C-alpha positions as CSV (number, residue, x, y, z in Angstrom):
1,X,18.5,17.9,-43.9
2,X,16.3,20.3,-41.9
3,X,13.1,19.2,-44.0
4,X,13.5,15.5,-42.5
5,X,14.7,16.7,-39.1
6,X,11.3,18.8,-39.8
7,X,9.5,16.0,-40.9
8,X,9.9,13.3,-38.4
9,X,9.2,16.2,-35.3
10,X,6.0,15.9,-37.0
11,X,5.3,12.3,-37.4
12,X,6.5,11.6,-33.9
13,X,3.6,14.0,-32.6
14,X,1.2,12.5,-34.8
15,X,1.8,9.5,-33.6
16,X,1.7,10.1,-29.6
17,X,-1.5,12.4,-30.9
18,X,-3.0,8.6,-32.6
19,X,-1.7,7.0,-28.8
20,X,-3.4,9.2,-26.6
21,X,-6.6,9.1,-28.1
22,X,-6.9,5.5,-28.7
23,X,-5.6,5.1,-24.8
24,X,-8.5,7.6,-23.8
25,X,-11.6,6.1,-26.4
26,X,-10.4,2.5,-24.6
27,X,-10.8,4.0,-20.9
28,X,-14.0,5.7,-21.6
29,X,-17.5,4.0,-20.3
30,X,-20.9,5.6,-20.1
31,X,-22.0,5.8,-16.2
32,X,-25.7,4.3,-15.2
33,X,-27.4,3.9,-12.5
34,X,-25.7,3.1,-9.2
35,X,-24.9,-0.8,-8.8
36,X,-23.2,-1.6,-5.6
37,X,-19.4,-1.3,-5.5
38,X,-17.1,-3.9,-6.5
39,X,-13.3,-4.6,-6.0
40,X,-11.3,-6.0,-8.5
41,X,-8.1,-8.6,-8.0
42,X,-4.9,-8.1,-9.6
43,X,-4.8,-11.4,-10.1
44,X,-2.5,-11.2,-13.6
45,X,-3.9,-12.8,-16.7
46,X,-3.6,-16.9,-16.7
47,X,-2.3,-19.2,-19.9
48,X,-3.6,-22.6,-18.8
49,X,-3.7,-25.6,-21.1
50,X,-7.1,-27.2,-20.0
51,X,-10.2,-25.0,-21.3
52,X,-10.4,-21.9,-19.4
53,X,-14.2,-21.7,-20.0
54,X,-15.1,-25.0,-17.3
55,X,-14.1,-22.7,-14.3
56,X,-15.7,-19.1,-15.6
57,X,-18.1,-17.8,-14.6
58,X,-18.3,-15.3,-17.4
59,X,-16.3,-16.5,-20.6
60,X,-16.0,-14.2,-23.4
61,X,-15.8,-16.0,-26.9
62,X,-16.4,-14.9,-30.7
63,X,-16.7,-11.0,-29.6
64,X,-19.6,-12.0,-27.1
65,X,-20.5,-12.1,-23.5
66,X,-21.3,-15.4,-22.1
67,X,-23.9,-16.5,-20.3
68,X,-25.7,-13.0,-20.2
69,X,-27.2,-12.7,-17.8
70,X,-24.7,-14.6,-15.6
71,X,-26.2,-15.2,-12.3
72,X,-23.7,-16.2,-9.8
73,X,-22.5,-15.5,-5.7
74,X,-21.1,-13.0,-4.2
75,X,-17.7,-12.6,-3.6
76,X,-14.6,-13.5,-6.6
77,X,-16.0,-14.6,-9.9
78,X,-13.6,-15.8,-12.6
79,X,-13.9,-13.5,-16.2
80,X,-11.9,-15.9,-19.3
81,X,-11.4,-14.3,-23.0
82,X,-11.1,-17.3,-25.0
83,X,-10.4,-14.7,-28.0
84,X,-7.1,-14.0,-29.5
85,X,-7.9,-10.1,-29.1
86,X,-7.7,-7.8,-26.3
87,X,-11.0,-7.2,-24.3
88,X,-12.2,-5.5,-21.2
89,X,-14.8,-6.5,-18.4
90,X,-16.1,-2.9,-17.9
91,X,-19.3,-2.2,-15.5
92,X,-21.8,0.3,-16.9
93,X,-22.0,2.0,-13.2
94,X,-18.3,4.3,-13.3
95,X,-15.7,2.3,-10.4
96,X,-17.7,-1.0,-10.2
97,X,-15.8,-2.8,-12.5
98,X,-13.0,-2.8,-15.2
99,X,-10.4,-5.0,-16.0
100,X,-8.6,-5.5,-19.4
101,X,-8.1,-9.3,-20.8
102,X,-5.2,-9.5,-22.9
103,X,-5.3,-12.7,-25.5
104,X,-6.5,-16.3,-25.6
105,X,-6.9,-17.9,-22.3
106,X,-6.5,-14.5,-20.5
107,X,-8.3,-14.8,-16.6
108,X,-8.9,-12.1,-14.3
109,X,-10.9,-12.5,-10.6
110,X,-13.5,-10.0,-10.0
111,X,-15.2,-9.7,-6.2
112,X,-18.3,-8.3,-6.8
113,X,-21.3,-7.7,-3.6
114,X,-25.0,-8.6,-4.3
115,X,-26.9,-6.4,-6.7
116,X,-27.4,-6.2,-10.9
117,X,-24.8,-5.1,-13.2
118,X,-24.7,-3.6,-17.2
119,X,-21.4,-4.4,-18.5
120,X,-19.6,-3.9,-21.9
121,X,-16.2,-4.2,-23.4
122,X,-14.6,-0.7,-23.5
123,X,-13.1,-1.5,-26.9
124,X,-15.6,-3.3,-29.0
125,X,-19.1,-1.3,-27.6
126,X,-21.2,-3.4,-29.4
127,X,-20.4,-6.0,-26.7
128,X,-22.6,-6.2,-23.9
129,X,-24.5,-8.6,-20.8
130,X,-25.2,-8.2,-17.7
131,X,-24.3,-9.7,-13.8
132,X,-27.1,-10.8,-11.5
133,X,-25.2,-11.5,-8.2
134,X,-26.9,-12.9,-4.9
């Protein structure tokens, strides 16, 4: 009985360490040249029966951001995830913007100031793009 209890404790510790590693990896981003700061709204993801891309400034579909580069006016922009998996919309410049979009039709708004922002998905690091804010 003592052996099973010891094994269960080690198993829980291994799971906790694995979870912490995944969280740490998904939260990290590489900082590049400083860009103007942006604010992230607290809008929760929404599901919509209408096609989400009809009003999106940036769309995530088939593990790609489009358009890229995306040219938008300063202010609020809308990012929509059309994939069946979670993605992030994360600025390469630390602190400019970082939102998580969980599942299909998840929508977030980000407030951005004029400037050029390179961005990526922190989960799928091959996904990159550029946002030009006028």
